PyMOL Python script that loads the backbone (N, CA, C, O; Angstrom):
from pymol import cmd

cmd.read_pdbstr("""\
ATOM      1  N   MET A   1     -44.026 -50.867  25.501  1.00  0.00           N
ATOM      2  CA  MET A   1     -44.990 -50.830  25.523  1.00  0.00           C
ATOM      3  C   MET A   1     -46.123 -50.825  24.593  1.00  0.00           C
ATOM      4  O   MET A   1     -45.822 -50.313  23.514  1.00  0.00           O
ATOM      5  N   PHE A   2     -47.321 -51.233  24.677  1.00  0.00           N
ATOM      6  CA  PHE A   2     -48.205 -51.608  23.838  1.00  0.00           C
ATOM      7  C   PHE A   2     -49.463 -50.338  24.149  1.00  0.00           C
ATOM      8  O   PHE A   2     -49.700 -50.132  25.339  1.00  0.00           O
ATOM      9  N   THR A   3     -49.948 -49.825  23.506  1.00  0.00           N
ATOM     10  CA  THR A   3     -51.448 -48.883  23.945  1.00  0.00           C
ATOM     11  C   THR A   3     -52.096 -49.567  23.010  1.00  0.00           C
ATOM     12  O   THR A   3     -51.612 -49.946  21.944  1.00  0.00           O
ATOM     13  N   PHE A   4     -53.309 -49.754  23.432  1.00  0.00           N
ATOM     14  CA  PHE A   4     -54.276 -50.561  22.385  1.00  0.00           C
ATOM     15  C   PHE A   4     -55.472 -49.681  22.213  1.00  0.00           C
ATOM     16  O   PHE A   4     -56.010 -49.063  23.132  1.00  0.00           O
ATOM     17  N   PRO A   5     -55.842 -49.677  20.966  1.00  0.00           N
ATOM     18  CA  PRO A   5     -56.877 -48.685  20.931  1.00  0.00           C
ATOM     19  C   PRO A   5     -58.472 -49.379  21.269  1.00  0.00           C
ATOM     20  O   PRO A   5     -58.676 -50.584  21.119  1.00  0.00           O
ATOM     21  N   THR A   6     -59.439 -48.508  21.697  1.00  0.00           N
ATOM     22  CA  THR A   6     -60.687 -48.945  22.135  1.00  0.00           C
ATOM     23  C   THR A   6     -61.790 -49.342  20.822  1.00  0.00           C
ATOM     24  O   THR A   6     -62.931 -49.756  21.030  1.00  0.00           O
ATOM     25  N   GLU A   7     -61.364 -49.186  19.829  1.00  0.00           N
ATOM     26  CA  GLU A   7     -61.809 -49.814  18.598  1.00  0.00           C
ATOM     27  C   GLU A   7     -60.525 -50.354  17.384  1.00  0.00           C
ATOM     28  O   GLU A   7     -59.473 -49.763  17.139  1.00  0.00           O
ATOM     29  N   GLY A   8     -60.903 -51.324  16.922  1.00  0.00           N
ATOM     30  CA  GLY A   8     -60.276 -51.989  15.939  1.00  0.00           C
ATOM     31  C   GLY A   8     -60.620 -53.385  15.375  1.00  0.00           C
ATOM     32  O   GLY A   8     -61.651 -53.951  15.739  1.00  0.00           O
ATOM     33  N   ALA A   9     -59.578 -54.073  14.291  1.00  0.00           N
ATOM     34  CA  ALA A   9     -59.956 -55.376  14.114  1.00  0.00           C
ATOM     35  C   ALA A   9     -59.510 -56.537  14.925  1.00  0.00           C
ATOM     36  O   ALA A   9     -58.362 -56.450  15.360  1.00  0.00           O
ATOM     37  N   ILE A  10     -60.183 -57.604  15.216  1.00  0.00           N
ATOM     38  CA  ILE A  10     -60.108 -58.486  16.064  1.00  0.00           C
ATOM     39  C   ILE A  10     -60.221 -59.640  15.151  1.00  0.00           C
ATOM     40  O   ILE A  10     -61.157 -59.672  14.351  1.00  0.00           O
ATOM     41  N   ALA A  11     -59.341 -60.601  15.200  1.00  0.00           N
ATOM     42  CA  ALA A  11     -59.037 -61.979  14.258  1.00  0.00           C
ATOM     43  C   ALA A  11     -60.245 -62.721  14.414  1.00  0.00           C
ATOM     44  O   ALA A  11     -60.351 -63.141  15.566  1.00  0.00           O
ATOM     45  N   SER A  12     -60.982 -62.964  13.833  1.00  0.00           N
ATOM     46  CA  SER A  12     -62.131 -63.591  14.267  1.00  0.00           C
ATOM     47  C   SER A  12     -61.976 -65.171  13.738  1.00  0.00           C
ATOM     48  O   SER A  12     -62.899 -65.979  13.636  1.00  0.00           O
ATOM     49  N   THR A  13     -60.859 -65.349  13.493  1.00  0.00           N
ATOM     50  CA  THR A  13     -60.249 -66.735  12.743  1.00  0.00           C
ATOM     51  C   THR A  13     -59.342 -67.850  13.726  1.00  0.00           C
ATOM     52  O   THR A  13     -58.820 -68.940  13.495  1.00  0.00           O
ATOM     53  N   LEU A  14     -59.431 -67.123  14.724  1.00  0.00           N
ATOM     54  CA  LEU A  14     -58.487 -67.751  15.578  1.00  0.00           C
ATOM     55  C   LEU A  14     -59.079 -68.870  16.477  1.00  0.00           C
ATOM     56  O   LEU A  14     -60.132 -68.367  16.869  1.00  0.00           O
ATOM     57  N   SER A  15     -58.995 -69.949  16.949  1.00  0.00           N
ATOM     58  CA  SER A  15     -59.427 -70.751  17.442  1.00  0.00           C
ATOM     59  C   SER A  15     -58.783 -71.160  18.805  1.00  0.00           C
ATOM     60  O   SER A  15     -57.680 -71.652  18.564  1.00  0.00           O
ATOM     61  N   PHE A  16     -59.042 -71.146  20.115  1.00  0.00           N
ATOM     62  CA  PHE A  16     -58.634 -71.432  21.110  1.00  0.00           C
ATOM     63  C   PHE A  16     -58.745 -72.882  21.915  1.00  0.00           C
ATOM     64  O   PHE A  16     -59.848 -73.425  21.962  1.00  0.00           O
ATOM     65  N   VAL A  17     -57.722 -73.437  22.478  1.00  0.00           N
ATOM     66  CA  VAL A  17     -58.183 -74.775  23.311  1.00  0.00           C
ATOM     67  C   VAL A  17     -58.490 -74.058  24.533  1.00  0.00           C
ATOM     68  O   VAL A  17     -58.296 -72.889  24.864  1.00  0.00           O
ATOM     69  N   GLN A  18     -59.133 -75.264  25.250  1.00  0.00           N
ATOM     70  CA  GLN A  18     -59.593 -74.792  26.401  1.00  0.00           C
ATOM     71  C   GLN A  18     -58.242 -74.540  27.310  1.00  0.00           C
ATOM     72  O   GLN A  18     -57.155 -74.751  26.771  1.00  0.00           O
ATOM     73  N   PRO A  19     -58.295 -74.040  28.844  1.00  0.00           N
ATOM     74  CA  PRO A  19     -57.235 -73.807  29.432  1.00  0.00           C
ATOM     75  C   PRO A  19     -56.519 -75.027  29.802  1.00  0.00           C
ATOM     76  O   PRO A  19     -55.299 -75.178  29.859  1.00  0.00           O
ATOM     77  N   SER A  20     -57.611 -76.035  30.091  1.00  0.00           N
ATOM     78  CA  SER A  20     -57.452 -77.460  30.742  1.00  0.00           C
ATOM     79  C   SER A  20     -56.508 -78.546  29.572  1.00  0.00           C
ATOM     80  O   SER A  20     -55.859 -79.572  29.775  1.00  0.00           O
ATOM     81  N   ASP A  21     -56.839 -77.662  28.164  1.00  0.00           N
ATOM     82  CA  ASP A  21     -56.168 -78.773  26.892  1.00  0.00           C
ATOM     83  C   ASP A  21     -54.777 -77.864  26.881  1.00  0.00           C
ATOM     84  O   ASP A  21     -53.973 -78.644  26.370  1.00  0.00           O
ATOM     85  N   ARG A  22     -54.214 -76.896  27.107  1.00  0.00           N
ATOM     86  CA  ARG A  22     -52.986 -76.493  26.766  1.00  0.00           C
ATOM     87  C   ARG A  22     -52.143 -76.874  27.132  1.00  0.00           C
ATOM     88  O   ARG A  22     -52.359 -77.522  28.156  1.00  0.00           O
ATOM     89  N   PRO A  23     -50.679 -76.831  26.709  1.00  0.00           N
ATOM     90  CA  PRO A  23     -49.765 -77.785  27.198  1.00  0.00           C
ATOM     91  C   PRO A  23     -48.955 -76.625  28.326  1.00  0.00           C
ATOM     92  O   PRO A  23     -49.206 -75.420  28.362  1.00  0.00           O
ATOM     93  N   SER A  24     -48.160 -77.193  29.015  1.00  0.00           N
ATOM     94  CA  SER A  24     -47.928 -76.147  30.412  1.00  0.00           C
ATOM     95  C   SER A  24     -46.829 -75.472  29.934  1.00  0.00           C
ATOM     96  O   SER A  24     -46.143 -75.929  29.020  1.00  0.00           O
ATOM     97  N   VAL A  25     -46.589 -74.346  30.513  1.00  0.00           N
ATOM     98  CA  VAL A  25     -45.662 -73.468  30.608  1.00  0.00           C
ATOM     99  C   VAL A  25     -44.842 -73.401  31.730  1.00  0.00           C
ATOM    100  O   VAL A  25     -45.178 -73.064  32.865  1.00  0.00           O
ATOM    101  N   HIS A  26     -43.524 -73.814  31.256  1.00  0.00           N
ATOM    102  CA  HIS A  26     -42.701 -73.867  32.337  1.00  0.00           C
ATOM    103  C   HIS A  26     -41.081 -73.320  32.024  1.00  0.00           C
ATOM    104  O   HIS A  26     -40.572 -73.932  31.084  1.00  0.00           O
ATOM    105  N   PRO A  27     -40.448 -72.573  32.473  1.00  0.00           N
ATOM    106  CA  PRO A  27     -39.169 -72.206  32.357  1.00  0.00           C
ATOM    107  C   PRO A  27     -38.311 -73.424  32.319  1.00  0.00           C
ATOM    108  O   PRO A  27     -37.277 -73.308  32.978  1.00  0.00           O
ATOM    109  N   SER A  28     -38.440 -74.291  31.858  1.00  0.00           N
ATOM    110  CA  SER A  28     -37.363 -75.277  32.325  1.00  0.00           C
ATOM    111  C   SER A  28     -36.502 -75.618  31.365  1.00  0.00           C
ATOM    112  O   SER A  28     -36.591 -75.207  30.208  1.00  0.00           O
ATOM    113  N   ALA A  29     -35.421 -76.560  31.883  1.00  0.00           N
ATOM    114  CA  ALA A  29     -34.503 -77.341  30.719  1.00  0.00           C
ATOM    115  C   ALA A  29     -35.179 -77.666  29.897  1.00  0.00           C
ATOM    116  O   ALA A  29     -35.020 -77.167  28.783  1.00  0.00           O
ATOM    117  N   ASP A  30     -36.100 -78.535  30.100  1.00  0.00           N
ATOM    118  CA  ASP A  30     -36.690 -79.497  29.075  1.00  0.00           C
ATOM    119  C   ASP A  30     -37.839 -78.830  28.104  1.00  0.00           C
ATOM    120  O   ASP A  30     -38.532 -79.397  27.260  1.00  0.00           O
ATOM    121  N   ALA A  31     -37.821 -77.523  28.468  1.00  0.00           N
ATOM    122  CA  ALA A  31     -38.943 -76.786  27.897  1.00  0.00           C
ATOM    123  C   ALA A  31     -38.467 -76.426  26.292  1.00  0.00           C
ATOM    124  O   ALA A  31     -37.398 -75.883  26.017  1.00  0.00           O
ATOM    125  N   ASP A  32     -39.504 -76.852  25.288  1.00  0.00           N
ATOM    126  CA  ASP A  32     -39.107 -76.216  23.894  1.00  0.00           C
ATOM    127  C   ASP A  32     -39.586 -74.728  23.636  1.00  0.00           C
ATOM    128  O   ASP A  32     -40.738 -74.421  23.944  1.00  0.00           O
ATOM    129  N   PRO A  33     -38.786 -73.860  23.116  1.00  0.00           N
ATOM    130  CA  PRO A  33     -39.235 -72.600  22.515  1.00  0.00           C
ATOM    131  C   PRO A  33     -40.341 -72.792  21.330  1.00  0.00           C
ATOM    132  O   PRO A  33     -40.436 -73.783  20.606  1.00  0.00           O
ATOM    133  N   ILE A  34     -40.970 -71.886  21.305  1.00  0.00           N
ATOM    134  CA  ILE A  34     -42.389 -71.717  20.425  1.00  0.00           C
ATOM    135  C   ILE A  34     -42.169 -70.279  19.776  1.00  0.00           C
ATOM    136  O   ILE A  34     -42.249 -69.480  20.710  1.00  0.00           O
ATOM    137  N   ARG A  35     -41.978 -69.746  18.841  1.00  0.00           N
ATOM    138  CA  ARG A  35     -42.371 -68.525  18.336  1.00  0.00           C
ATOM    139  C   ARG A  35     -43.655 -68.074  17.717  1.00  0.00           C
ATOM    140  O   ARG A  35     -44.087 -68.715  16.759  1.00  0.00           O
ATOM    141  N   HIS A  36     -44.326 -67.010  18.177  1.00  0.00           N
ATOM    142  CA  HIS A  36     -45.346 -66.752  17.125  1.00  0.00           C
ATOM    143  C   HIS A  36     -45.156 -65.356  16.688  1.00  0.00           C
ATOM    144  O   HIS A  36     -44.561 -64.529  17.380  1.00  0.00           O
ATOM    145  N   MET A  37     -45.659 -65.105  15.550  1.00  0.00           N
ATOM    146  CA  MET A  37     -45.070 -63.780  14.612  1.00  0.00           C
ATOM    147  C   MET A  37     -47.135 -63.326  14.140  1.00  0.00           C
ATOM    148  O   MET A  37     -48.054 -64.027  13.717  1.00  0.00           O
ATOM    149  N   LEU A  38     -47.046 -62.068  14.463  1.00  0.00           N
ATOM    150  CA  LEU A  38     -48.164 -61.508  13.830  1.00  0.00           C
ATOM    151  C   LEU A  38     -48.291 -60.553  12.469  1.00  0.00           C
ATOM    152  O   LEU A  38     -47.765 -59.449  12.609  1.00  0.00           O
ATOM    153  N   PHE A  39     -48.476 -60.630  12.081  1.00  0.00           N
ATOM    154  CA  PHE A  39     -48.362 -59.579  10.683  1.00  0.00           C
ATOM    155  C   PHE A  39     -49.760 -59.109  10.229  1.00  0.00           C
ATOM    156  O   PHE A  39     -50.726 -59.859  10.091  1.00  0.00           O
ATOM    157  N   GLY A  40     -49.753 -57.777  10.012  1.00  0.00           N
ATOM    158  CA  GLY A  40     -50.730 -57.138  10.138  1.00  0.00           C
ATOM    159  C   GLY A  40     -50.545 -55.359  10.066  1.00  0.00           C
ATOM    160  O   GLY A  40     -49.525 -54.704   9.854  1.00  0.00           O
ATOM    161  N   SER A  41     -51.845 -54.940  10.310  1.00  0.00           N
ATOM    162  CA  SER A  41     -51.860 -53.156  10.317  1.00  0.00           C
ATOM    163  C   SER A  41     -51.195 -53.154  11.984  1.00  0.00           C
ATOM    164  O   SER A  41     -51.129 -54.235  12.569  1.00  0.00           O
ATOM    165  N   LEU A  42     -50.806 -52.105  12.555  1.00  0.00           N
ATOM    166  CA  LEU A  42     -50.914 -52.161  13.604  1.00  0.00           C
ATOM    167  C   LEU A  42     -51.602 -52.114  14.650  1.00  0.00           C
ATOM    168  O   LEU A  42     -51.332 -52.455  15.802  1.00  0.00           O
ATOM    169  N   THR A  43     -52.896 -51.487  14.006  1.00  0.00           N
ATOM    170  CA  THR A  43     -53.982 -51.898  15.204  1.00  0.00           C
ATOM    171  C   THR A  43     -54.658 -53.160  14.876  1.00  0.00           C
ATOM    172  O   THR A  43     -55.583 -53.401  15.653  1.00  0.00           O
ATOM    173  N   ALA A  44     -54.488 -53.963  14.034  1.00  0.00           N
ATOM    174  CA  ALA A  44     -54.919 -55.447  14.088  1.00  0.00           C
ATOM    175  C   ALA A  44     -54.139 -56.320  15.063  1.00  0.00           C
ATOM    176  O   ALA A  44     -54.648 -57.132  15.836  1.00  0.00           O
ATOM    177  N   VAL A  45     -52.403 -55.962  14.886  1.00  0.00           N
ATOM    178  CA  VAL A  45     -51.727 -56.654  15.664  1.00  0.00           C
ATOM    179  C   VAL A  45     -51.816 -56.303  17.033  1.00  0.00           C
ATOM    180  O   VAL A  45     -51.653 -57.212  17.847  1.00  0.00           O
ATOM    181  N   GLN A  46     -52.058 -55.081  17.468  1.00  0.00           N
ATOM    182  CA  GLN A  46     -51.947 -54.833  18.989  1.00  0.00           C
ATOM    183  C   GLN A  46     -53.661 -55.243  19.158  1.00  0.00           C
ATOM    184  O   GLN A  46     -53.733 -55.874  20.213  1.00  0.00           O
ATOM    185  N   SER A  47     -54.828 -55.149  18.635  1.00  0.00           N
ATOM    186  CA  SER A  47     -55.907 -55.618  18.999  1.00  0.00           C
ATOM    187  C   SER A  47     -55.884 -57.382  19.445  1.00  0.00           C
ATOM    188  O   SER A  47     -56.494 -57.987  20.327  1.00  0.00           O
ATOM    189  N   THR A  48     -54.782 -57.897  18.282  1.00  0.00           N
ATOM    190  CA  THR A  48     -54.879 -59.478  18.476  1.00  0.00           C
ATOM    191  C   THR A  48     -54.323 -59.563  19.867  1.00  0.00           C
ATOM    192  O   THR A  48     -55.031 -60.026  20.761  1.00  0.00           O
ATOM    193  N   ILE A  49     -53.020 -59.118  20.126  1.00  0.00           N
ATOM    194  CA  ILE A  49     -52.304 -59.212  21.567  1.00  0.00           C
ATOM    195  C   ILE A  49     -53.133 -58.919  22.740  1.00  0.00           C
ATOM    196  O   ILE A  49     -53.130 -59.474  23.839  1.00  0.00           O
ATOM    197  N   LYS A  50     -53.703 -58.136  22.390  1.00  0.00           N
ATOM    198  CA  LYS A  50     -54.917 -58.043  23.776  1.00  0.00           C
ATOM    199  C   LYS A  50     -55.941 -58.964  23.743  1.00  0.00           C
ATOM    200  O   LYS A  50     -56.431 -59.387  24.790  1.00  0.00           O
ATOM    201  N   LEU A  51     -56.372 -59.375  22.498  1.00  0.00           N
ATOM    202  CA  LEU A  51     -57.100 -60.396  22.993  1.00  0.00           C
ATOM    203  C   LEU A  51     -56.443 -61.645  23.190  1.00  0.00           C
ATOM    204  O   LEU A  51     -57.188 -62.586  23.467  1.00  0.00           O
ATOM    205  N   LEU A  52     -55.389 -61.840  23.123  1.00  0.00           N
ATOM    206  CA  LEU A  52     -54.915 -63.119  23.383  1.00  0.00           C
ATOM    207  C   LEU A  52     -54.254 -63.118  24.835  1.00  0.00           C
ATOM    208  O   LEU A  52     -53.850 -64.153  25.367  1.00  0.00           O
ATOM    209  N   HIS A  53     -54.181 -61.791  25.455  1.00  0.00           N
ATOM    210  CA  HIS A  53     -54.139 -61.444  26.660  1.00  0.00           C
ATOM    211  C   HIS A  53     -54.951 -61.718  27.848  1.00  0.00           C
ATOM    212  O   HIS A  53     -54.757 -62.186  28.969  1.00  0.00           O
ATOM    213  N   LYS A  54     -56.222 -61.111  26.978  1.00  0.00           N
ATOM    214  CA  LYS A  54     -57.544 -61.407  27.541  1.00  0.00           C
ATOM    215  C   LYS A  54     -57.809 -62.673  27.787  1.00  0.00           C
ATOM    216  O   LYS A  54     -58.564 -62.843  28.744  1.00  0.00           O
ATOM    217  N   ARG A  55     -57.292 -64.001  27.023  1.00  0.00           N
ATOM    218  CA  ARG A  55     -57.499 -65.160  26.852  1.00  0.00           C
ATOM    219  C   ARG A  55     -56.379 -65.853  27.985  1.00  0.00           C
ATOM    220  O   ARG A  55     -56.411 -67.061  28.221  1.00  0.00           O
ATOM    221  N   GLY A  56     -55.641 -65.162  28.479  1.00  0.00           N
ATOM    222  CA  GLY A  56     -54.930 -65.702  29.205  1.00  0.00           C
ATOM    223  C   GLY A  56     -53.417 -66.350  28.591  1.00  0.00           C
ATOM    224  O   GLY A  56     -52.521 -66.904  29.227  1.00  0.00           O
ATOM    225  N   TYR A  57     -53.481 -66.132  27.505  1.00  0.00           N
ATOM    226  CA  TYR A  57     -52.283 -66.534  26.704  1.00  0.00           C
ATOM    227  C   TYR A  57     -50.956 -65.941  27.004  1.00  0.00           C
ATOM    228  O   TYR A  57     -50.030 -66.747  27.101  1.00  0.00           O
ATOM    229  N   ALA A  58     -50.735 -64.897  27.140  1.00  0.00           N
ATOM    230  CA  ALA A  58     -49.880 -63.943  26.973  1.00  0.00           C
ATOM    231  C   ALA A  58     -49.721 -62.637  27.460  1.00  0.00           C
ATOM    232  O   ALA A  58     -50.666 -61.854  27.366  1.00  0.00           O
ATOM    233  N   GLU A  59     -48.532 -62.252  28.026  1.00  0.00           N
ATOM    234  CA  GLU A  59     -48.861 -60.955  28.583  1.00  0.00           C
ATOM    235  C   GLU A  59     -48.280 -59.681  27.306  1.00  0.00           C
ATOM    236  O   GLU A  59     -47.331 -59.787  26.529  1.00  0.00           O
ATOM    237  N   PRO A  60     -49.176 -58.616  27.463  1.00  0.00           N
ATOM    238  CA  PRO A  60     -48.849 -57.681  25.852  1.00  0.00           C
ATOM    239  C   PRO A  60     -47.197 -57.451  25.968  1.00  0.00           C
ATOM    240  O   PRO A  60     -46.538 -57.463  24.929  1.00  0.00           O
ATOM    241  N   ASN A  61     -46.439 -57.206  27.473  1.00  0.00           N
ATOM    242  CA  ASN A  61     -45.249 -56.902  27.008  1.00  0.00           C
ATOM    243  C   ASN A  61     -44.243 -58.011  26.746  1.00  0.00           C
ATOM    244  O   ASN A  61     -43.046 -57.801  26.551  1.00  0.00           O
ATOM    245  N   ASP A  62     -44.865 -59.298  26.757  1.00  0.00           N
ATOM    246  CA  ASP A  62     -43.977 -60.550  26.026  1.00  0.00           C
ATOM    247  C   ASP A  62     -43.818 -60.275  24.722  1.00  0.00           C
ATOM    248  O   ASP A  62     -42.881 -60.735  24.069  1.00  0.00           O
ATOM    249  N   TRP A  63     -44.638 -59.573  24.285  1.00  0.00           N
ATOM    250  CA  TRP A  63     -44.182 -59.444  22.675  1.00  0.00           C
ATOM    251  C   TRP A  63     -43.037 -57.912  22.407  1.00  0.00           C
ATOM    252  O   TRP A  63     -42.709 -56.927  23.069  1.00  0.00           O
ATOM    253  N   SER A  64     -42.725 -58.509  20.959  1.00  0.00           N
ATOM    254  CA  SER A  64     -41.863 -57.576  20.604  1.00  0.00           C
ATOM    255  C   SER A  64     -42.335 -56.206  20.570  1.00  0.00           C
ATOM    256  O   SER A  64     -43.397 -55.924  21.125  1.00  0.00           O
ATOM    257  N   GLN A  65     -41.526 -55.176  19.865  1.00  0.00           N
ATOM    258  CA  GLN A  65     -42.376 -53.644  19.928  1.00  0.00           C
ATOM    259  C   GLN A  65     -42.585 -53.822  18.555  1.00  0.00           C
ATOM    260  O   GLN A  65     -41.751 -54.380  17.842  1.00  0.00           O
ATOM    261  N   PRO A  66     -43.895 -53.277  18.046  1.00  0.00           N
ATOM    262  CA  PRO A  66     -43.948 -53.452  16.451  1.00  0.00           C
ATOM    263  C   PRO A  66     -43.008 -53.160  15.673  1.00  0.00           C
ATOM    264  O   PRO A  66     -42.423 -52.087  15.823  1.00  0.00           O
ATOM    265  N   ILE A  67     -42.639 -54.068  14.640  1.00  0.00           N
ATOM    266  CA  ILE A  67     -41.436 -53.569  13.819  1.00  0.00           C
ATOM    267  C   ILE A  67     -42.236 -53.875  12.086  1.00  0.00           C
ATOM    268  O   ILE A  67     -42.909 -54.843  11.732  1.00  0.00           O
ATOM    269  N   SER A  68     -41.845 -52.693  11.326  1.00  0.00           N
ATOM    270  CA  SER A  68     -41.956 -52.620  10.322  1.00  0.00           C
ATOM    271  C   SER A  68     -41.588 -53.675   9.497  1.00  0.00           C
ATOM    272  O   SER A  68     -40.463 -54.153   9.641  1.00  0.00           O
ATOM    273  N   THR A  69     -42.458 -54.187   8.529  1.00  0.00           N
ATOM    274  CA  THR A  69     -42.147 -55.203   7.430  1.00  0.00           C
ATOM    275  C   THR A  69     -41.501 -54.191   5.927  1.00  0.00           C
ATOM    276  O   THR A  69     -41.110 -54.653   4.855  1.00  0.00           O
ATOM    277  N   GLY A  70     -41.556 -53.159   6.224  1.00  0.00           N
ATOM    278  CA  GLY A  70     -41.317 -52.764   4.686  1.00  0.00           C
ATOM    279  C   GLY A  70     -42.648 -52.597   3.963  1.00  0.00           C
ATOM    280  O   GLY A  70     -42.714 -51.579   3.275  1.00  0.00           O
ATOM    281  N   ARG A  71     -43.640 -53.324   3.975  1.00  0.00           N
ATOM    282  CA  ARG A  71     -44.779 -53.300   3.104  1.00  0.00           C
ATOM    283  C   ARG A  71     -45.537 -52.054   3.743  1.00  0.00           C
ATOM    284  O   ARG A  71     -45.196 -51.573   4.823  1.00  0.00           O
ATOM    285  N   ALA A  72     -46.532 -51.605   3.023  1.00  0.00           N
ATOM    286  CA  ALA A  72     -47.308 -50.320   3.317  1.00  0.00           C
ATOM    287  C   ALA A  72     -48.458 -50.741   4.289  1.00  0.00           C
ATOM    288  O   ALA A  72     -49.208 -51.674   4.003  1.00  0.00           O
ATOM    289  N   ASN A  73     -48.602 -49.852   5.729  1.00  0.00           N
ATOM    290  CA  ASN A  73     -49.230 -50.400   6.659  1.00  0.00           C
ATOM    291  C   ASN A  73     -48.794 -51.977   7.068  1.00  0.00           C
ATOM    292  O   ASN A  73     -49.832 -52.638   7.051  1.00  0.00           O
ATOM    293  N   GLU A  74     -48.105 -52.484   7.283  1.00  0.00           N
ATOM    294  CA  GLU A  74     -47.836 -53.593   7.739  1.00  0.00           C
ATOM    295  C   GLU A  74     -46.764 -53.480   8.533  1.00  0.00           C
ATOM    296  O   GLU A  74     -45.618 -53.183   8.194  1.00  0.00           O
ATOM    297  N   VAL A  75     -47.287 -53.793   9.898  1.00  0.00           N
ATOM    298  CA  VAL A  75     -46.066 -54.311  11.129  1.00  0.00           C
ATOM    299  C   VAL A  75     -45.851 -55.813  11.508  1.00  0.00           C
ATOM    300  O   VAL A  75     -46.838 -56.433  11.115  1.00  0.00           O
ATOM    301  N   MET A  76     -45.294 -56.327  11.886  1.00  0.00           N
ATOM    302  CA  MET A  76     -44.705 -57.300  12.773  1.00  0.00           C
ATOM    303  C   MET A  76     -44.636 -57.514  14.283  1.00  0.00           C
ATOM    304  O   MET A  76     -43.841 -56.751  14.830  1.00  0.00           O
ATOM    305  N   ALA A  77     -45.246 -58.328  15.058  1.00  0.00           N
ATOM    306  CA  ALA A  77     -44.787 -58.454  16.510  1.00  0.00           C
ATOM    307  C   ALA A  77     -44.321 -59.850  16.770  1.00  0.00           C
ATOM    308  O   ALA A  77     -44.936 -60.744  16.188  1.00  0.00           O
ATOM    309  N   ILE A  78     -43.289 -60.188  17.584  1.00  0.00           N
ATOM    310  CA  ILE A  78     -43.005 -61.617  17.500  1.00  0.00           C
ATOM    311  C   ILE A  78     -43.164 -62.005  19.275  1.00  0.00           C
ATOM    312  O   ILE A  78     -42.820 -61.177  20.119  1.00  0.00           O
ATOM    313  N   LEU A  79     -43.638 -63.150  19.594  1.00  0.00           N
ATOM    314  CA  LEU A  79     -43.559 -63.545  20.735  1.00  0.00           C
ATOM    315  C   LEU A  79     -42.904 -65.279  20.938  1.00  0.00           C
ATOM    316  O   LEU A  79     -43.168 -66.342  20.377  1.00  0.00           O
ATOM    317  N   THR A  80     -42.100 -64.940  21.859  1.00  0.00           N
ATOM    318  CA  THR A  80     -41.036 -66.410  22.162  1.00  0.00           C
ATOM    319  C   THR A  80     -41.636 -67.248  23.490  1.00  0.00           C
ATOM    320  O   THR A  80     -41.149 -66.848  24.548  1.00  0.00           O
ATOM    321  N   LYS A  81     -42.328 -68.024  23.582  1.00  0.00           N
ATOM    322  CA  LYS A  81     -42.766 -68.481  24.931  1.00  0.00           C
ATOM    323  C   LYS A  81     -42.035 -70.247  24.765  1.00  0.00           C
ATOM    324  O   LYS A  81     -41.945 -70.912  23.733  1.00  0.00           O
ATOM    325  N   ARG A  82     -41.590 -70.631  26.221  1.00  0.00           N
ATOM    326  CA  ARG A  82     -41.070 -71.722  26.483  1.00  0.00           C
ATOM    327  C   ARG A  82     -42.232 -72.840  26.866  1.00  0.00           C
ATOM    328  O   ARG A  82     -43.011 -72.688  27.807  1.00  0.00           O
ATOM    329  N   ILE A  83     -42.221 -73.983  25.989  1.00  0.00           N
ATOM    330  CA  ILE A  83     -43.782 -74.621  26.131  1.00  0.00           C
ATOM    331  C   ILE A  83     -43.270 -76.074  26.554  1.00  0.00           C
ATOM    332  O   ILE A  83     -42.657 -76.671  25.670  1.00  0.00           O
ATOM    333  N   SER A  84     -43.449 -76.811  27.920  1.00  0.00           N
ATOM    334  CA  SER A  84     -43.162 -77.951  27.928  1.00  0.00           C
ATOM    335  C   SER A  84     -44.529 -78.837  27.572  1.00  0.00           C
ATOM    336  O   SER A  84     -45.676 -78.790  28.017  1.00  0.00           O
ATOM    337  N   VAL A  85     -43.861 -79.691  26.539  1.00  0.00           N
ATOM    338  CA  VAL A  85     -44.666 -80.668  25.809  1.00  0.00           C
ATOM    339  C   VAL A  85     -44.351 -82.099  26.124  1.00  0.00           C
ATOM    340  O   VAL A  85     -43.302 -82.712  25.929  1.00  0.00           O
ATOM    341  N   LYS A  86     -45.553 -82.529  26.687  1.00  0.00           N
ATOM    342  CA  LYS A  86     -45.070 -84.184  27.158  1.00  0.00           C
ATOM    343  C   LYS A  86     -45.495 -85.172  26.436  1.00  0.00           C
ATOM    344  O   LYS A  86     -45.184 -86.327  26.728  1.00  0.00           O
TER     345      LYS A  86
END
""", "prot")
cmd.dss("prot")
cmd.show_as("cartoon", "prot")
cmd.util.cbc("prot")
cmd.orient("prot")
């Protein structure tokens, strides 16, 4: 489970589609998996996950635990969703 800092970096370069423009998300047989990977400092990754949750895109617990990349002050987190694209 992630704990979120009250302060931290939020990626301002993200652009979001309107809810009506999003592909439907259904765990059906015809859904395609899509994988999102975040790389950055622990604070930046946690803040971005929190922002995506506020935007209604993914639950924080759906992301992997932060994984060290071996680089100084860098972790990654992974989210896999199944998206039905028509």
